C-alpha positions in Angstrom: 27.8 34.8 36.0 26.2 38.2 35.6 26.6 41.2 33.3 25.6 44.7 34.3 24.0 46.1 31.2 23.2 44.3 28.0 21.2 46.4 25.5 17.8 44.7 25.0 18.2 44.2 21.2 21.5 42.2 21.6 20.8 39.7 24.3 18.6 37.7 22.0 20.3 34.9 19.9 19.8 34.6 16.2 16.9 32.2 16.9 15.3 34.8 19.2 16.0 33.0 22.4 17.3 35.2 25.3 21.0 35.0 26.1 20.3 36.4 29.6 17.6 36.4 32.3 16.2 39.8 33.3 16.0 40.7 37.0 13.1 43.1 37.4 14.3 44.0 40.9 17.1 46.0 39.4 14.5 48.5 38.2 12.3 48.5 41.3 12.5 51.7 43.3 11.3 49.9 46.4 13.0 46.5 46.6 11.3 43.4 48.0 11.9 43.1 51.7 14.7 40.7 52.7 14.1 37.1 53.9 14.3 37.0 57.7 15.6 34.3 60.0 12.6 33.0 61.9 14.7 32.5 65.0 16.4 35.9 65.2 14.2 38.1 63.0 17.4 39.3 61.2 17.8 39.5 57.4 19.3 36.3 56.0 22.5 36.4 54.0 24.5 34.0 51.8 25.8 31.9 54.7 22.3 31.5 56.2 20.7 30.2 53.0 23.3 27.9 51.5 22.5 25.0 53.8 19.1 24.9 52.1 19.7 26.2 48.6 22.5 25.8 45.9 25.2 28.5 46.2 24.7 30.1 42.8 20.9 30.2 43.3 21.4 32.0 46.7 23.5 34.6 44.9 20.7 35.1 42.4 18.1 35.2 45.2 19.8 38.0 47.1 20.8 40.2 44.1 18.6 43.2 43.8 20.8 45.3 41.6 22.1 43.2 38.6 19.8 43.7 35.7 20.8 40.7 33.6 22.3 37.3 34.3 23.9 35.5 31.5 22.3 32.1 30.8 24.9 29.3 30.8 25.4 27.7 27.4 24.4 24.3 28.7 21.0 25.6 29.8 20.6 27.5 26.5 21.3 24.2 24.7 18.6 22.5 26.8 16.1 25.4 26.1 16.6 24.7 22.3 14.5 21.5 22.7 11.3 23.6 23.2 12.2 27.3 23.0 11.4 29.8 21.7 7.8 29.0 22.6 5.0 30.2 20.4 3.3 33.5 20.7 -0.1 32.9 19.0 -2.7 35.4 17.8 -6.0 33.9 18.9 -7.9 34.7 15.6 -10.5 32.1 16.2 -11.3 33.3 19.7 -11.5 36.9 18.5 -13.9 35.8 15.7 -16.1 33.7 18.0 -16.3 36.6 20.6 -16.9 39.1 17.8 -14.6 41.5 19.7 -12.5 44.3 18.3 -9.8 43.3 20.7 -6.6 41.6 19.4 -5.8 38.6 21.6 -2.4 36.9 21.9 -1.2 34.1 24.1 2.3 32.9 24.9 2.0 29.1 24.9 4.4 27.4 27.4 2.9 23.9 27.1 4.9 22.5 24.2 7.2 20.3 26.2 6.7 16.9 27.9 6.3 18.5 31.3 3.4 20.4 29.8 4.1 23.8 31.4 6.5 26.7 31.8 8.1 25.1 34.9 10.9 23.5 32.9 12.5 27.0 32.4 13.5 27.1 36.0 13.8 23.4 36.6 16.7 23.0 34.2 18.5 26.0 35.7 18.2 24.9 39.3 19.2 21.3 38.4 22.2 22.6 36.5 23.5 24.7 39.4 23.0 21.7 41.8 25.0 19.5 39.4 27.7 22.1 39.0 28.0 22.3 42.8 28.7 18.5 42.9 25.4 17.6 44.7 23.9 14.2 44.3 20.2 15.1 44.6 17.5 17.6 45.3 14.1 17.7 47.0 11.0 19.7 46.2 7.3 20.0 46.5 4.7 20.1 43.8 1.0 21.0 43.7 -0.8 20.0 40.5 2.4 18.2 39.4 3.8 20.5 36.6 6.8 21.5 38.7 7.6 18.0 39.9 7.3 16.7 36.3 9.5 19.4 34.9 12.1 18.9 37.6 12.1 15.2 37.2 12.9 15.7 33.5 15.7 18.1 34.3 17.2 15.8 37.0 17.0 12.8 34.7 18.9 14.8 32.0 21.6 15.8 34.4 21.8 12.5 36.4 20.5 13.9 39.7 18.4 12.1 42.3 15.0 13.7 43.0 12.6 13.3 45.9 9.2 15.0 45.4 6.5 15.7 48.0 3.2 16.1 46.1 0.2 17.7 47.7 -2.1 14.8 48.7 -5.2 15.9 46.9 -3.3 16.3 43.7 -1.5 13.0 44.2 -4.9 11.4 44.2 -6.5 13.5 41.5 -3.6 13.4 39.0 -2.1 9.9 39.1 -0.8 10.2 35.5 1.3 13.2 36.2 2.7 11.3 39.2 3.6 8.4 37.0 5.4 10.7 34.5 7.6 11.9 37.4 8.3 8.2 38.3 9.1 7.5 34.7 11.8 10.1 34.9 13.2 8.5 38.0 11.8 10.6 40.8 10.3 9.3 44.0 6.9 10.8 44.8 5.4 11.0 48.3 1.9 12.3 49.0 2.1 15.2 51.5 1.6 15.6 54.4 3.1 12.2 55.1 4.3 10.2 58.0 7.8 9.9 56.6 9.0 13.3 58.1 8.7 14.8 61.6 7.0 17.9 60.2 4.6 15.8 58.2 3.6 13.8 61.3 3.1 17.0 63.2 0.8 18.5 60.5 -1.2 15.3 60.3 -1.7 15.4 64.1 -2.8 19.1 63.9 -5.0 18.7 60.7 -6.2 15.1 60.7 -7.5 14.0 57.3 -6.2 17.1 55.5 -5.8 17.1 51.7 -2.5 19.0 52.1 -1.2 22.2 50.7 1.9 23.5 49.0 2.9 24.9 52.4 2.9 21.4 53.9 4.8 19.9 51.0 7.5 22.6 51.2 8.0 21.8 54.9 8.6 18.2 54.2 10.9 18.7 51.3 13.1 21.2 53.3 13.3 18.8 56.2 14.6 16.0 53.9 17.0 18.2 52.1 18.6 19.6 55.2 18.9 16.2 56.8 20.4 14.3 53.8 24.1 14.8 52.9 24.7 16.0 49.3 21.1 17.3 48.8 19.6 20.8 48.6 16.0 22.0 48.3 14.7 23.6 45.1 11.4 25.5 44.7 9.3 26.0 41.6 7.7 29.4 42.4 7.6 32.3 44.8 11.4 32.9 45.1 13.2 35.7 43.3 15.5 33.3 41.5 12.5 31.4 40.0 11.0 34.7 38.6 14.5 35.5 37.2 14.6 32.2 35.2 11.1 32.5 34.1 11.8 35.9 32.5 12.6 34.1 29.3 8.8 34.0 28.8 8.4 37.7 28.8 11.6 38.4 26.9 10.5 36.2 24.0 7.0 37.6 24.1 8.3 41.2 23.9 10.7 40.3 21.1 7.9 38.7 19.1 5.5 41.6 19.6 8.1 44.1 18.6 9.0 42.2 15.5 5.5 42.9 14.2 5.1 46.4 15.8 2.5 45.3 18.3 2.3 47.1 21.7 0.0 45.4 24.2 -2.4 47.4 26.3 -3.1 44.6 28.8 -1.0 41.6 30.1 -2.8 38.9 32.1 -1.4 35.9 34.0 -2.6 33.4 36.6 -1.1 33.8 40.0 -0.3 31.2 42.6 3.2 31.7 43.9 4.1 34.0 41.0 6.5 32.2 38.7 4.7 32.4 35.4 3.1 35.8 36.0 6.5 37.2 37.1 8.2 35.7 34.1 5.6 36.9 31.6 5.4 40.5 32.8 9.1 41.0 33.6 10.4 43.2 30.7 7.0 45.0 30.4 7.1 45.8 34.1 10.7 47.0 33.6 9.5 49.6 31.1 6.7 50.6 33.4 9.1 51.0 36.4 11.5 53.1 34.3 8.7 55.3 33.0 9.1 54.3 29.4 5.7 52.8 28.7 2.5 51.9 30.6 0.6 48.7 30.6 -2.4 47.3 32.5 -1.1 44.2 34.3 -3.6 41.8 35.8 -2.9 38.9 38.2 -5.7 36.3 38.3 -6.1 34.0 41.3 -8.7 31.5 42.6 -11.4 32.8 44.9 -10.7 29.7 47.0 -7.1 30.9 47.7 -7.2 34.7 47.3 -3.7 35.8 48.5 -3.6 39.1 46.6 -7.3 40.1 46.8 -8.0 39.1 50.4 -4.5 38.6 51.9 -2.4 40.7 54.3 0.9 42.3 53.3 3.2 41.1 56.1 6.0 38.8 57.0 5.0 35.2 57.1 6.4 31.7 56.8 6.5 30.3 53.3 5.5 26.8 54.6 2.9 25.3 57.0 5.5 23.6 59.1 7.2 27.0 59.9 10.7 25.8 59.1 11.4 28.1 56.2 12.6 31.8 56.3 10.0 34.6 56.7 9.1 36.4 53.6 7.2 39.7 53.3 4.3 39.0 51.0 0.6 39.0 50.5 -0.5 36.1 52.6 -3.5 34.3 54.0 -1.4 32.9 56.8 0.8 29.8 56.7 -1.8 27.8 58.6 -4.5 28.5 55.9 -5.5 25.2 54.3 -6.9 25.8 50.8 -9.9 23.9 49.6 -8.8 21.0 47.3 -9.7 22.8 44.1 -8.4 21.4 40.8 -6.0 24.3 40.1 -3.4 22.7 42.4 -0.6 25.0 41.2 -2.5 28.0 42.6 -3.2 26.6 46.1 -0.4 28.5 48.0 -1.2 30.7 50.9 1.3 33.5 49.9 2.7 35.3 46.9 6.1 36.2 45.6 7.8 39.0 47.6 8.7 40.7 44.3 5.2 40.6 42.9 3.7 41.5 46.3 5.8 44.7 46.5 4.8 45.6 42.9 1.2 45.0 43.7 1.5 47.0 47.0 3.1 49.9 45.1 0.2 50.0 42.6 2.1 48.7 39.5 -0.4 45.8 38.9 -3.9 44.8 39.8 -5.5 41.5 40.9 -8.7 39.7 40.4 -10.2 36.5 41.9 -12.4 34.1 39.9 -14.5 31.1 40.8 -13.6 27.5 39.8 -16.7 26.9 37.6 -16.2 30.1 35.8 -12.6 29.1 35.1 -13.6 25.8 33.7 -16.3 27.4 31.5 -13.6 29.5 30.0 -11.3 26.5 29.6 -13.9 24.5 27.8 -14.8 27.5 25.5 -11.1 28.1 24.7 -10.5 24.4 23.9 -13.4 24.3 21.5 -12.4 27.5 19.8 -8.6 27.5 19.8 -8.0 23.7 19.9 -5.8 23.5 23.0 -7.0 21.9 26.2 -5.6 24.4 28.8 -4.4 23.6 32.3 -6.8 24.7 35.1 -4.2 27.2 36.3 -3.8 28.8 32.9 -7.5 29.0 32.5 -7.7 31.7 35.2 -5.9 34.0 32.8 -8.1 32.8 29.9 -11.2 33.7 32.0 -10.2 37.3 32.5 -8.9 37.6 28.9 -12.3 36.6 27.6 -14.0 38.9 30.0 -11.9 41.8 28.9 -12.4 41.0 25.2 -16.2 41.0 25.8 -15.9 44.5 27.5 -14.1 45.7 24.3 -17.0 44.4 22.3 -19.4 46.4 24.5 -17.4 49.6 24.5 -15.9 49.4 21.0 -12.4 49.7 22.3 -9.7 48.0 20.2 -7.3 46.9 22.9 -4.5 44.4 22.5 -4.6 41.7 25.1 -1.7 39.3 25.9 -2.1 36.4 28.3 0.0 33.5 29.5 -1.1 30.0 28.5 1.2 28.3 31.0 0.4 24.7 30.2 -1.9 22.0 29.0 -4.6 20.2 30.8 -4.3 16.6 29.5 -3.4 15.3 32.9 -6.3 17.3 34.5 -9.1 15.3 32.9 -10.5 14.3 36.3 -11.2 18.0 36.9 -12.8 18.3 33.5 -14.9 15.2 34.3 -16.1 16.8 37.6 -17.1 20.0 35.7 -18.9 18.1 32.9 -20.8 16.0 35.4 -21.9 19.0 37.4 -20.0 17.9 40.5 -17.6 20.8 40.6 -18.2 23.2 43.5 -17.1 26.7 44.2 -15.6 27.3 47.6 -14.9 30.7 49.0 -13.3 31.0 52.4 -15.1 33.1 55.0 -13.7 36.3 56.4 -13.6 34.4 59.8 -11.4 31.6 58.3 -8.9 34.0 56.8 -8.9 36.2 59.9 -8.2 33.2 62.1 -5.2 32.2 60.0 -3.9 35.8 59.6 -4.1 36.2 63.4 -1.3 33.6 63.7 1.2 35.6 61.6 4.6 35.9 63.2 5.3 39.0 65.1 8.0 40.9 63.3 9.5 44.2 64.6 
């Protein structure tokens, strides 16, 4: 399923879609730390992970050395429905800001799911189908991942059970109904339908939930239901691998016009869109071929990079998943129910965490109202209503363009517009009515959660 070396210029099809996914870990000098068995503390191998994940996805998850994985033809055919996605020069935004900066955005919202999540959803559903499984389970925050996976499962005839973070289930009923339209069952998490859900409800009565809670429930159902496996929309190495189509297309389009970016900006929750966008650029940086300023933008309410600890932690609140070494706020950290539901995860991709730890990228945290100010500004100027998650990247892109205006620097800025905000109008309503609040966790809150990190030798 993989090829060792495919020269960059040839692994694009005639319509400029990638023929292979790029694995940035192949070029990392310091590899991400392995997943650990929470019971034994030992690194987990193929046999340990296949009861939870699809076999081929486990192979991709564990592979630190293969640079390129060929994309199966069936997946490439599905991609043709919406790829290649547009790389847009934001001329109107540049003019409005009166900045000498050149601003480009890669728009991943031009499909029914409304986001980049479909890139990995179809891949994971495909491998589940190829393995002869009957269904999969998953979690979703704001609902983009659940929506994308429901589309992919409907296309391939797989059953899907989604655990949706409770506050998003209530805030975003229309995205929930899109999932149901595609045949998925959707349960608000934490729920009383699983043992781990009941335990979390007892420990945190009245909680609005988190991605960590929903992951625990989805894993429990997958491992207790014959013919099912669990699939995840972010964080894991395999997901960043599939999302590399974003960066590969971006790089190809820029090179076609002789454009070299100075700065690449993406929002960061678990790391899927950011990892996908920066992948080939980070590869050049790791190989010493070219340098870029790479910025991860996260919410101040859930600041994994900027205030987290680089350590082994559970990926889920119920503590049933493997341990991953990552920047984390602690698996017991319960994020405030902000409207950027896709960024409400206590940890960060192990791959991105290692790159951040080694100084290859930087991170910034922004407040919710500042994010929505940028979202509204962008919508009025560029004509696209952005998702709250994407708007974190927009906020910093605008800030950097304004700095260029002040200094006279002519930088080229590229950011990821990961999806649309048409199912997030309750959030926009709260912002317009002046009801949106900014929540920043205290040092004491974070310290109390981090204090519960598992002890790893």
